[in-house]
TIBAMI-318445 format. One record per residue: residue in one letter; x, y, z of N, C-alpha, C in turn. Coordinates in steps of 0.05 Angstrom, whole numbers, plus 5000, padded with zeros to 4 digits. Example, Ala and Ser with C-alpha at 12.3 -4.5 7.8 and 13.67 -1.06 7.14 Angstrom:
// TIBAMI-318445
a526448865156524649105156526449345156/s525749555142527349795143525850015157/
***
This chain:
// TIBAMI-318445
x501749765000500050005000501750245000/x501850394978503750614977502350884974/x499850894970498451144970497751214999/x499051415010498751475038496651705043/x495251775022493151965025490651825036/x488651975043486151845053484651715031/x483051515038481451375018479451565004/x479251534978477151684964474651514964/x472251634960469851484960469651294936/x468051084938467750904916466651034891/x467550934868466651044843463650974839/x462151164827459351104821459250914797/x457350734797457050554775454250574763/x454050574737451450574724450550294720/x447950254715446949984711448149844686/x449050014667450049894642452849774644/x454649914659457449824659458749934683/x460949804691462449904714463750174707/x464050334728465350584724468250544716/x469450734702472250704694473950704719/x476050544719477750534743479150794748/x479550854773480951094781483951034780/x485551234775488351214780488851184810/x490851014816491150964845493950964855/x495851034839498551024850499150744858/x499850704883500550434891499450364918/x497150434924496450374951493850314961/x491650394965489650314984488050074978/x485850074965484249834965483049764939/x483449914917482349834892479349904889/x478550134899475750204897474950244868/x472450164861471550204834473050024814/x474049794823475549624805473849494783/x471249474788469649354768469749054768/x468748924749468348634749470248484733/x472148604719474048444705475148594681/x476648454664477848584641480248744648/x481348894629483649064634482949264655/x484849294674484149454697485449724697/x487149784678488450044678490250084702/x490450344709492250414731490650414757/x490450184770488750144793490050214820/x488450294839489450324866490450044876/x492850034887493949784896496049684877/x496449834854498449754834501249804845/x502849584848505549604858507649574836/x506749604811508549564788509649834777/x508750054789509550314779510350494802/x511550724796512150924816514950874828/x515851064845518451034858518550794876/x520550624873520650374888520950414918/x522750594926523250634954520650734968/x519450934956517051044968514850834970/x514550684949512450474948513050264970/x515550184972516349974990515850065019/x516850305026516550395054513650445061/x512150555043509250615049507750355053/x508550135039507249885043508249755069/x510849785075512049655098511049765124/x510750035126510050155152507450045164/x505150035148502749915160503149625168/x504649465152505049185159506649165185/x508649335188510349335212508749415237/x507049615233505349695256503349475263/x502249335243500549105249501948895265/x504448825257505948625272506548715301/x507148975303507749085330505249065347/x502949135337500449125352499848845360/x500248655342499748375348501548275371/x504048355371505948275392505148395419/x504448655418503648795442501048675453/x499248595435496748475444497248215459/x499148055449499747805463500947855490/x502648065492503848135518501748225538/x499848405529497748505547495948275556/x495248095537493547875545494847685565/x497447655562498947485582498847625610/x499047885610498848035635496147995648/x493948015631491247975642490947695654/x491847495639491647215649493247175674/x495647275675497347235698496347385723/x495447625719494547785741491847705752/x489947635733487247585741486747295749/x488347105739487946825745490246705760/x492646745750494946645765497046505747/x499146415760501446305745500646045730/x498845885743498145635730496645685703/x495045895703493645965678495546065657/x497546225666499546315647501146085635/x501845895651503145655641501345505622/x498745505628496845365611496745485583/x496645755582496645885555499145825540/x501445815554504045765541503945485528/x502945285542502745015531500845005508/x498545135510496645135488497645285464/x499145495468500245655446502345495430/x503745315443505545145428504144985407/x501844865414500244715395499144895373/x498145135380496945305360499045415341/x501445455351503545565333504145355311/x504245105318504744895298502544905277/x500044935285497844935266497945185248/x498445415261498345665245500845695228/x502945545234505245545215504345455188/x502745245186501745145161499845355148/x498045465164496145655153497645905143/x499745995157501346225148502546165121/x503545915117504745845092502745855069/x500345745074498145755054497446045048/x497446215069496846505065498846635048/x501446575052503546705035503246605006/x502546345002502146244975499846394962/x497746444977495446584966496146874959/x497747004976498647274971500147294945/x501947104941503647104917501847064892/x500146864894498346794871496547034864/x495347154884493647384879495247614867/x497647664879499247884869500047844840/x500747594832501547544804499247604785/x496847514792494547554775493847854774/x493947984797493348274798495248434781/x497848364783499848504766499348454737/x498348214730497748154702495048274693/x493748414710491148544705488948334699/x489248094712487247884709485647874735/x483648054737482248084763480547844770/x479347714750477747484756479547254766/x481947224755483747014765484747084793/x485147334799485947414826483747344846/x481247394839479047324856478847024859/x479346874838479146584839481246474859/x483746584858485846494876485246574904/x484246814908483546904935481346734947/x479246684931477046514941478046234948/x479846124931480945864936482445844962/x484146054967485746054991483946075016/x482046265015480246295038478546055042/x477445945021475645715023477145465033/x479445415022481045175030481845195059/x482945425067483845455095481545465114/x479245585106476945585123475945305128/x475745145107474844865111476844705128/x479344755123481444615138481244695168/x480744945173480445035201478044915215/x475844875200473544755213474044455220/x475344315201475944035207477944015230/x480044185229482044185250480744255277/x478844445277477544525302476144295315/x474644145299473143915310475143705320/x477143635304479043435313480643525338/x481243785338482743895361481143885386/x478543935384476843915408476843635420/x476743435401476743155410479443065422/x481543145408484243035416485843225433/x484743445442486243635458487443515483/x486043335498487243215521489743055514/x489642905492491942745483494342925476/x493743155463495843335455497343455480/x495743525500496943635524498543425539/x497543185538499042965551501742915536/x501642935510504142895494506143115500/x505143355507506943575514507843565543/x506943365558507643345586506843595602/x504443705595503443935609503143875638/x504144045656503943985685501043955693/x500543775712497843715722496543965733/x498144145746497044385759495644565739/x496544555713495344735694493944585671/x493744315673492644165650489744225645/x488044245666485244295662484844575650/x486344775659486145045648487045045619/x489244905613490244895586488244765568/x486844555578484844425562482544605555/x481544755575479344945570480145155550/x482545265553483545475535483845365507/x485145135505485745015478483144945463/x481144835477478744755464477244995453/x477245215467475945455456477445555432/x480145555433481745645411481145465386/x481045205391480545025368477745075356/x475745095372473045105361472545375347/x474045585355473745845342475945895322/x477445695315479645725296478945835269/x476545775258475745895232475846195232/x475146325254475246625255478046725251/x479946625266482646715264483846645237/x483146415226484246335200483246515178/x480646565177479546735156480647025159/x480947115183482147385187484947395175/x486547195180489247185169489247165139/x487546995128487546955099486547205084/x484447335095483547585082485647795083/x486947825105489048035108491347985088/x492147735085494347675066493447705037/x490947635032489947685005489947974998/x489148145017489048435013491848545007/x493848435020496548525015497448444987/x496348224977497048144949496148344929/x493948494934493048694915493948974924/x496048984940497349234947496149394969/x494349264985492949415006493949315033/x495649465046496649405073495149575094/x493549775084492249955103489749825115/x488149685099485749555110486449345131/x488449165127489248985148490149125173/x491449355171492249515194489849615210/x487849715196485449805209484049575224/x484049345211482849105223484449025248/x487049045247488648965270488249165293/x487949415287487349615308484749535322/x482749465307480149385319480449125335/x481948935323482348675337483648715364/x485748865364487248915389485549055410/x484049255401482349405420480249225432/x478949065415476848885425478048675444/x480248565436481548345452482448445480/x483748675480484648785506482348865523/x480248975511477949055527476248825538/x475948615521474248385529475648195548/x478248175547479747975563478947985593/x479248215606478648225635475648185640/x473948285621471048255624470147955624/x471247805604470447525602471847345622/x474247425630475647265651474247285678/x473647535686472447585713469447595713/x468247675690465347715689464547975700/x462248075691461148325701458148335694/x456548385715453648405710452548145698/x451248165675450147915663452247735650/x454747835647456847675635458047495656/x457947235653458947055674462047035672/x463346975695466246935694466946675680/x468646695660469346455644472246365650/x473646515666476446435672478146435647/x479946245645481846245622480446205595/x478146065595476646025570475646305560/x475246485579474346755571476546905555/x479046855562481246975547481346875519/x480946605515480946495488478546595473/x476246615486473846715472474147005464/x475447155481475947435475477547465449/x479647295446481247305422479647225398/x477947025401476246945378474347165369/x473047295388471247515382472747745368/x475047795378476748015367477447945338/x478247695332478947615305476447635287/x474147565297471647585282471147875275/x471548055294471048335289472948445268/x475548365270477448455250476848365222/x476148105219475547995193472948125182/x470948165200468448295191468948575181/x470748725193471448995184472648975156/x474548795152475848775125473748695104/x472048505110470148415091468148635084/x467348785105465549015101466849215082/x469349285086470649485070471049375041/x471549115038471849005012469349054995/x467049015007464549044992463649334991/x463949485013463049755013464549934994/x467149874990468850024971469249884945/x467849664941468149514916471049454909/x472549344929475349294925475749054907/x478149024896478548814875477848534883/x478148454909477748184917474848114925/x473048294921470248234929469148014911/x467647824922466447604907463447644908/x462147634885459247674883458147464864/x455647384869454147214851455646954845/x456046894820457446644812460346624823/x461546864829464246864839464546734867/x462346714881462446594908463146294905/x462746184882463545904878466545864879/x468046084877470946074879471845984907/x470046004926470745914953470945604955/x469945474934470345184931472545144911/x475045124920477345144903477544914883/x478644984859479144784839481644624846/x482044404832484344234838486944384833/x487144544812489544694806490144894827/x488145034837488545234858489445104884/x488144884892488944744916491844644914/x492544534890495244434885497244654890/x496744894879498645114883498945194912/x496645224925496645314953498145114971/x497744854966499044644983501944614976/x502644594950505444544943507244784949/x506145024947507845254954507545334984/x505145284995504745365023506045185043/x506044925039507244745058510244805063/x511944835042514744905048515045165063/x513345365057513545615071512845585101/x510745435106509945375134512145215148/x513345025132515444855144517845025153/x518345245139520545415148520145515177/x517745585183517145675210517545455231/x516845205223517144985241520144915245/x521644935223524544885225525845085245/x525145335241526345545259525445505288/x522845435291521845395319523145155332/x523544935317524844705328527744765336/x529144915320531844995327531845175352/x529845345354529645515377529145355403/x527545145401527044975425529644835433/x531144735414533744605420535644805434/x535645055423537445255435536645325463/x534045335468533145385496534245175515/x534244925505535344705522538244745527/x539744845507542644895511543045125531/x541345325528541545555547540945465575/x538945305579538145215606540445065620/x542044935604544344795616546344985629/x546245235622548145435633547145565658/x544745495667543845595693541645795691/x540645875715538346055716538946335705/x541346445711541946715701542046715671/x543246505659543346495630540646475618/x538846315630536146285619534646545621/x534946685644533546945647534647155628/x537247165624538447355606537547295577/x537447045570536546975543533647035539/x531946985559529147045557528647345553/x530047505567529847795564530747885536/x532947765527533947825500531947755478/x530647535482528647455462526447665459/x525647785482523547985481524448225464/x526948305466527948525449528148445420/x529048195415529348105388526648065374/x524548025388521848015376521348275361/x522148495372521748755359523848815338/x526248715343528448765324527948635297/x526448415297525948275272523648395256/x522148565268519648665254520248815228/x522248995227522649125201523248935178/x524948735183525648545162523248385152/x521548295170519248135162517248305148/x516848555156515048735142516048805115/x518648855113519848915087519648675068/x520048435079519848195063517048155051/x515048215068512248195059511748395036/x512848635039512548845019513948764993/x516448674996518048584973516548364958/x515548164973514247944960511748034944/x510148204956507748304943508448474918/x510548644920511348804898512448634875/x514148444882515348274862513248104848/x511347994864509247824852507647984831/x506948234838505448394818507148454793/x509748514798511448574775511948334758/x512148094770512347844755509847814738/x507547854750505047834735504948024712/x506048264716505948464695508248424674/x510048234680512248184661514548384665/x514548534687516648724692518948594707/x520248394695522348244709524848414714/x525248614697527548794700527348964725/x524949004735524549174759524949014785/x524948744783525148574806527748614821/x529948624807532548654820532748914835/x531649134824531649384838530049384863/x527749244862526049214886527549064908/x528848844901530348694920532648854933/x534148984916536349154927535349374945/x533149494937531949704954531049584981/x529949344980529149215005531449155023/x533649055011536048985027537249235039/x537449445024538549695035536749815056/x534149795052532349895073532549735098/x532949475096533349305119535949385134/x538049435119540549525131540149775147/x538549955136538150215150536350175174/x533950045170532050025192532949835214/x533549585206534449395227537049475239/x538849585222541449675233541049895254/x539350095248538950315266537650215292/x535650035289534249935313536249765330/x537949605316539949455331541849625346/x542749845334544550025348543250145373/x540650215370539250325393538950115416/x538449865408538249655428540849615443/x543049615428545649575440546349815458/x545850055448546550295463544950325489/x542450245488540650265512539949995523/x541749805520541149525528540449505558/x541949645575541449605603538649705611/x537849955605535150035614532949865601/x533349765576531349605563531149325577/x533449215584533448955597532448965625/x532949185638531949215666528949205667/x527549285646524649265645523748975650/x525248785639524448505641525748365665/x528148455673529748305693529848445720/x529348705721529648855746532448955748/x532749185761535449315762537449165778/x536648995797538548855814539148575804/x538048495782538348225772541248165764/x542447945773545147875764545247795735/x542947755722542847675694543147915675/x542948165685543148395668545748415653/x548148395667550648415653550948195631/x550047955637550247745618548447805594/x546047915599544247985577545448205559/x546848395571548248595556550348475538/x551848285549553848145534552647995511/x550347865515548947725493548247915471/x547248155478546448345458548848425440/x551148465452553548535436554248325416/x553848075424554647855406552547795384/x550047805392547947705375546447915358/x546148155368544348345356544848395326/x547448425319548148485291547448265272/x547148015283546547795265543747815253/x541947975266539248005256539248185231/x541248345228541548495203542048305179/x543848105184544347905164541747735159/x540447665180537947505177535947655160/x535847915163533948075147534548055118/x537048055110537848025082536747765071/x537047545087536047285078533047295075/x531647415093528647415092527747565068/x529047785061528147955038528747815012/x531047685009531647544984529647304981/x529047185004527046965003524347074994/x523647315001521147434993520947464963/x523247534950523347554921523047284908/x524547084918524346814906521646694910/x520346754933517646654939515646754918/x516047004909514247114889514446974862/x516646844857516946684833516146394836/x515246324861514446054866516745874876/x519045984881521345824891521145814922/x520345584932520045554961521645324973/x522745154956524244924967527044994975/x528445144958531145224965531345394990/x529545584994529645735020529245545044/x527545345041527145155063529744995068/x531044905047533544755050535644925063/x535845175054537845355066537445405095/x534945455103534345515131534845275148/x534345035137534944785152537944755157/x539544805136542444785138543544985158/x542445225157543345445175542645385204/x540245275209539245245236540444995250/x541044785234541844535247544844475242/x545744395218548644335216550344575223/x549644815213551345055218551245145247/x548745205257548545315284549345115305/x548144885304548644685325551444565322/x552344535297555044435292557044635304/x556644895300558445095312558545065342/x556145025354556045015383557844785394/x557544545382559044315393561944335387/x562744465365565544495358566844715375/x565344925381566445155394566345145425/x564444985435564144985464566644905480/x568144705471570544635486572644865487/x572445055469574445265467573545525479/x570945595476570045855487567945835508/x567145585515565245545536562445645530/x561045755550558245845546557846045523/x559946205517559646395495558946255468/x559445995467558845845442555845855437/x554245865458551345875455550546135440/x551646355449550846615437552046645409/x554446545404555646575377554246395356/x552446215365550946065345549246245328/x548346475339546746655323548246775300/x550546905304552047005281552946775262/x553646545273554446325255552246235237/x549846195249547546115233546746325212/x546746575220545946795202547946825179/x550546795185552546825164552246605143/x551746355152551346135133548746175118/x546646255131544146295118544246505096/x545546735103545746955084547446875060/x549746745065551546665044550146465025/x548846265036547546065018545146195003/x543646365017541346495004542346674981/x544546814985545646984964546546814941/x547746584946548546404925546146304909/x544046224923541646134909540346354893/x540346594905539046824892540546894866/x543246894867544746974844545046754823/x545146504832545746284813543446084810/x541346114826539245914826537645904800/x536545674794535045634769532445784769/x531545874792528946014793528946264776/x531346384771531546624755530946564725/x531046314717530646244689527846144683/x526146154704523446044701521346264700/x521946484687520046714686517346624673/x517546454653515046374639513246194656/x514446084678512845914695511746064719/x512646304723512046454748509046524750/x507846594727505146684728503346464717/x501546354733499746134723497746254703/x496946084685494946174665492246184678/x490546374671487946384682486946664683/
***
């Protein structure tokens, strides 16, 4: 979304034909897009205009959305911990492990849908873009309903497999079952938001996230404790609050899609697109599963690293936990830039503007160096006051956490380069090589470094695994980006339709 002016009203339409499309620069929602055919210079077009301005204007709303989502999780944890207690907080942590595994796959399907929609939109094939959007939403919605039912039934077995402590197992079960049964709301919200980004609209998902966060934060204490006619629901109330908030956010996006006649609205016979064809399902699954698997690979490596950190004692674990909180924010610019790069490249691939792709990628990499680099410098410079927020001023873990920041923080700049180049390759449909690279970086490189270096540098080997893994990941990704066969498959990038 690169048009940072306010939304203009929808175009008027006569009964005979759709109104002519408005010029739109590169940003809001595609109002007055009409029902198909050549679309002209539409709002949401990421194939034209200054690359840097387009990229940053699309990135900022995405980054704010990610920030709001992270803050929302933090506030909800505070509500649960303060209003119910430590056992409830532990219960949500156990339940969230299960949900992260499930949403890793959904996120991959969402990225595949974003790319597919972006390619068609760039090619000015609006009907094909709607077909892909409907397929992604319909497939993931049906998958969420089936998963919700199965999850409700097998939730006790899942918690047992995770060795959830008995003290919090009943609370975790109540929380997890509500999350499972309301999973379609959160899934549809995610899919609609990612589809909107595919047509160059990052503003509407931001507005939806603002509403989602406000509803979730406001309802959490009300549903946990109860008030007046609202009964106290305990930890299940926290899960229900999140579900209602996701429903509100998705409802807002869907309302705006139809009220402003945005490109992805489905009407009449187009509603049949929600029942995806075999070709659409094949694309979503074959491209989405490797992207979701990347999240699982990184998460698995993270769990192993936590085990290695725990071996170094309580202070090391506390210092690492506080550092992770800071790194959650440090990674946001790179992931937002990657989302923007992927959407821009997908549209340019669809439009046949392959010569513009390299400039988009370079602009994204340089923007990452500036944004992530500046944020990293601020974190290192103000490490102590930031870490004290999590550890307390008298904690013996603070000096160690400062030491960790000096070693690890700069590696996230390298990681950002990897993420952005992957965003470009993803837009061409190349998803296997990025998965292979991240696996090699997370396991043979990172863990191999740890076991080789530990006898020589001791506990510092744990922290140096971050730069080691990032260096390998960036080097291999650059090699694939410059030499990989994906660059020769331009004619396969855009599906016919």
